[in-house]
C-alpha positions as CSV (number, residue, x, y, z in Angstrom):
1,X,239.3,34.1,266.9
2,X,239.9,30.9,265.3
3,X,238.4,28.7,268.0
4,X,235.4,30.9,267.4
5,X,235.2,30.4,263.7
6,X,235.7,26.5,264.3
7,X,232.9,26.6,266.7
8,X,230.6,28.3,264.3
9,X,231.4,26.2,261.4
10,X,230.8,23.1,263.7
11,X,227.2,24.5,264.6
12,X,226.4,25.2,261.0
13,X,227.5,21.6,260.0
14,X,225.6,20.1,262.9
15,X,222.4,21.9,262.0
16,X,222.9,20.8,258.2
17,X,222.6,17.2,259.5
18,X,220.1,17.5,261.6
19,X,216.3,16.4,261.0
20,X,215.1,19.9,261.7
21,X,214.7,22.7,259.0
22,X,217.6,25.1,259.0
23,X,216.7,28.4,260.8
24,X,219.7,30.7,261.4
25,X,217.9,32.4,264.3
26,X,218.1,29.2,266.5
27,X,222.1,29.5,266.2
28,X,224.2,31.1,268.9
29,X,224.9,33.9,266.4
30,X,227.9,35.8,267.0
31,X,227.8,39.4,268.0
32,X,231.2,40.6,267.0
33,X,232.9,39.1,264.2
34,X,236.1,41.4,264.2
35,X,237.0,42.2,267.9
36,X,238.2,45.9,268.2
37,X,241.6,46.5,270.2
38,X,239.1,47.3,273.3
39,X,237.5,43.9,272.9
40,X,236.4,43.4,276.6
41,X,234.7,46.7,276.9
42,X,233.2,46.0,273.4
43,X,232.0,42.4,274.4
44,X,230.5,43.8,277.5
45,X,228.6,46.5,275.4
46,X,227.5,44.1,272.9
47,X,226.3,41.6,275.5
48,X,224.3,44.3,277.7
49,X,222.7,45.3,274.3
50,X,221.7,41.7,273.7
51,X,220.1,41.4,277.0
52,X,218.2,44.5,276.4
53,X,217.0,42.8,273.3
54,X,216.0,39.6,275.2
55,X,214.1,41.3,278.0
56,X,212.4,43.7,275.6
57,X,211.3,40.8,273.3
58,X,213.1,42.4,270.3
59,X,215.2,39.2,269.3
60,X,213.9,36.3,267.0
61,X,213.9,32.8,268.5
62,X,217.2,31.5,270.1
63,X,218.3,28.5,271.6
64,X,221.6,29.2,273.4
65,X,223.1,32.8,274.4
66,X,226.0,34.1,272.3
67,X,229.2,32.5,272.9
68,X,230.8,35.7,273.6
69,X,228.1,36.5,276.5
70,X,228.7,33.5,278.6
71,X,231.0,35.4,281.2
72,X,228.6,38.4,281.3
73,X,225.6,36.2,281.6
74,X,227.4,34.2,284.7
75,X,228.3,37.7,286.1
76,X,224.8,39.1,285.8
77,X,223.1,35.8,287.2
78,X,225.3,35.4,290.1
79,X,225.7,39.1,291.0
80,X,223.7,41.9,292.4
81,X,222.3,43.0,289.3
82,X,219.9,40.1,288.8
83,X,218.9,40.6,292.5
84,X,218.1,44.1,291.9
85,X,215.9,43.5,288.9
86,X,214.0,40.9,290.4
87,X,213.2,43.0,293.4
88,X,212.3,45.9,291.0
89,X,209.9,43.8,289.4
90,X,208.5,42.7,292.6
91,X,208.1,46.1,294.1
92,X,206.3,47.5,291.2
93,X,204.0,44.4,291.1
94,X,203.2,45.0,294.9
95,X,202.6,48.6,294.3
96,X,200.2,47.7,291.4
97,X,198.5,44.9,293.4
98,X,197.6,47.2,296.6
99,X,195.8,49.7,294.4
100,X,193.6,47.1,292.9
101,X,189.9,47.2,293.7
102,X,189.3,43.6,294.5
103,X,185.3,42.2,293.6
104,X,183.2,41.1,296.4
105,X,183.0,37.7,294.8
106,X,186.6,36.5,295.4
107,X,187.3,35.8,291.7
108,X,190.3,38.2,291.0
109,X,193.3,36.0,290.2
110,X,196.9,36.5,290.0
111,X,198.7,34.2,287.7
112,X,202.4,33.0,288.4
113,X,204.7,31.0,286.5
114,X,207.0,28.8,288.4
115,X,210.3,28.3,286.9
116,X,212.6,31.4,287.0
117,X,209.5,33.2,288.4
118,X,208.9,31.5,292.0
119,X,211.6,28.8,291.9
120,X,215.1,29.5,290.6
121,X,216.9,26.8,288.6
122,X,220.2,28.6,288.6
123,X,221.9,25.8,290.4
124,X,221.0,23.4,287.4
125,X,222.2,26.2,284.8
126,X,225.8,26.8,286.9
127,X,226.3,23.2,285.6
128,X,225.1,24.0,282.1
129,X,226.7,27.1,281.2
130,X,224.2,29.7,282.1
131,X,222.3,28.9,279.0
132,X,225.3,28.3,276.6
133,X,224.2,24.7,276.2
134,X,221.1,23.8,274.2
135,X,218.4,22.7,276.6
136,X,218.4,19.1,277.3
137,X,214.8,18.1,278.5
138,X,215.8,14.9,280.0
139,X,218.8,16.6,282.1
140,X,216.4,19.2,283.2
141,X,213.8,16.5,284.4
142,X,216.4,15.0,286.5
143,X,216.9,18.3,288.1
144,X,213.2,18.8,288.7
145,X,212.8,15.5,290.1
146,X,215.0,16.5,292.8
147,X,212.8,19.3,294.1
148,X,215.6,21.4,295.3
149,X,215.0,24.7,293.5
150,X,215.2,27.5,295.9
151,X,212.8,30.3,296.0
152,X,213.3,33.6,294.3
153,X,212.8,35.6,297.7
154,X,211.5,38.8,296.3
155,X,208.9,36.6,294.4
156,X,207.9,34.7,297.8
157,X,207.4,37.9,299.3
158,X,205.3,39.4,296.5
159,X,203.5,35.9,296.5
160,X,202.6,36.2,300.2
161,X,201.4,39.9,299.9
162,X,199.2,39.1,296.9
163,X,197.7,36.2,299.0
164,X,197.1,38.6,302.1
165,X,195.5,41.3,299.9
166,X,192.7,38.7,298.9
167,X,193.8,37.6,295.2
168,X,193.3,34.0,294.4
169,X,196.7,32.6,293.3
170,X,197.2,30.2,290.2
171,X,200.3,28.8,289.4
172,X,200.5,28.2,285.5
173,X,203.8,26.2,284.6
174,X,205.1,24.5,281.4
175,X,205.9,21.5,283.6
176,X,204.4,18.2,283.0
177,X,201.8,16.8,285.1
178,X,203.9,13.8,285.7
179,X,206.1,16.3,287.8
180,X,203.0,17.5,290.1
181,X,204.2,15.7,293.0
182,X,207.9,16.9,293.1
183,X,206.8,20.4,292.1
184,X,204.2,20.5,295.0
185,X,207.2,19.1,297.3
186,X,209.5,21.9,295.9
187,X,207.2,24.7,296.3
188,X,206.3,23.9,299.8
189,X,210.0,23.3,300.9
190,X,210.9,26.7,299.3
191,X,208.2,28.4,301.4
192,X,205.1,28.7,298.8
193,X,202.0,27.6,300.5
194,X,198.1,27.8,299.9
195,X,198.0,28.6,296.4
196,X,194.4,28.0,294.7
197,X,195.6,26.2,291.6
198,X,198.7,24.4,290.1
199,X,198.3,23.9,286.5
200,X,200.7,21.8,284.7
201,X,200.9,20.4,280.9
202,X,198.7,17.5,280.4
203,X,199.3,14.8,277.7
204,X,197.1,17.0,275.2
205,X,199.3,19.9,275.7
206,X,202.6,18.4,274.9
207,X,204.2,19.8,271.7
208,X,202.1,23.1,272.0
209,X,204.1,26.5,271.9
210,X,204.0,27.8,275.7
211,X,202.0,30.8,274.3
212,X,199.4,28.6,273.0
213,X,199.2,26.4,276.1
214,X,199.1,29.2,278.7
215,X,196.4,31.1,276.5
216,X,194.3,28.2,276.5
217,X,194.6,27.8,280.3
218,X,194.0,31.5,281.0
219,X,190.9,31.1,278.6
220,X,189.4,28.5,280.9
221,X,189.9,30.6,283.8
222,X,188.0,33.5,282.3
223,X,185.3,30.9,281.1
224,X,185.0,29.8,284.8
225,X,184.2,33.5,285.9
226,X,187.7,34.5,287.2
227,X,189.2,37.8,286.3
228,X,193.0,37.7,285.7
229,X,194.3,41.1,287.4
230,X,197.9,40.2,287.5
231,X,200.3,37.9,285.8
232,X,204.1,37.3,286.6
233,X,206.3,35.3,284.4
234,X,210.2,35.4,283.2
235,X,209.2,34.5,279.6
236,X,207.1,36.6,277.0
237,X,205.0,33.5,276.4
238,X,204.0,33.4,280.1
239,X,202.2,36.8,279.6
240,X,201.4,37.3,275.7
241,X,198.6,35.6,273.7
242,X,194.8,35.5,274.3
243,X,192.9,36.6,277.9
244,X,196.0,38.4,279.0
245,X,196.1,39.9,282.4
246,X,195.1,43.7,283.0
247,X,198.6,44.1,283.7
248,X,201.4,41.6,283.4
249,X,205.1,41.6,285.0
250,X,208.3,40.4,283.1
251,X,210.9,38.9,285.4
252,X,214.4,39.1,283.9
253,X,216.0,35.6,282.4
254,X,218.9,36.1,279.7
255,X,219.6,32.1,279.9
256,X,217.0,30.6,277.7
257,X,214.0,31.4,275.6
258,X,210.6,29.6,275.4
259,X,208.4,30.3,272.4
């Protein structure tokens, strides 16, 4: 308990010295200030509730997972529950896709995010606390450049079915244009082939919130005559905003939040 208080005091002190304006919603806020006697059960219940808040988009912006939930998130991400949730999303997506009546012009599009949607960066997050550490863009870029992220297998199966059904597949990622080559290599090595477009952040997109950037790219698709029929992403910023898909599917991700 004392170590938790010291950690929170240090976090507050660090924020007070930073150049960013203070925002309490960005701290790893404690879920439980006074542990009950059955603390392990209570922590698990609180962390389950927190993860529900994440997936339902009920929480304010956050930079790290709660300290108390580090073990919970690790167990979820490396256990069967995460796989089951991914498979559920993929199965429901496929059921919807099979019942879409595609236009004869070939302009029906399914948009896919890349990270934690098609490719899994879990090997990176295993080494970085499953979201307990504040995101380090330079460190993550080093991981991206290795092009070793494995496929999320349920998403690969869905991706292939979507293509076989006749949809165009557009990959819309927050990765930088400078990572195009390694992203293409990684996708191909993981089993993804024959997508129609791969859209990455250009120089003018740096600094934009993901919701704004992805809304702008979807607007361009619509202006070009495409119909966005399906959209898959692990962040709410992948699917919210303007020119939303007729139906969107949110994959689970309790490790990080992108506005």
